[in-house]
Phi, psi and omega in degrees: 000133178275133178253129180251145177283163177304323179293317178298320177294319180296313182300325181274355180273166177302316180299316179296320179295324177289318179300313181293321176299318177295317179297318177297315180302312181294319181294320178299313180301320180287318181292333178293340180283341182283134181241164174074210186293341182273352179291130183265078187300310183293326177295316177299316179298316179296318180295320177296320178298318178298316182291329179282347181286174177273003183280309183257150188247121177264116180260008184257150175286155179297331182283346181290000000 
């Protein structure tokens, strides 16, 4: 039998998927404000891909 930690259970739950989706949404919005050489383009692309997947849930509008 596999034993999961409370964090592993949370991350795989609907609530955890929403929490991570919200965190990704907020982080993307902040990272988009960075300009020039300090902008983390590949990180932003990866975060958008994660948010567009069916794994994490974005409950925010695109305009937010």
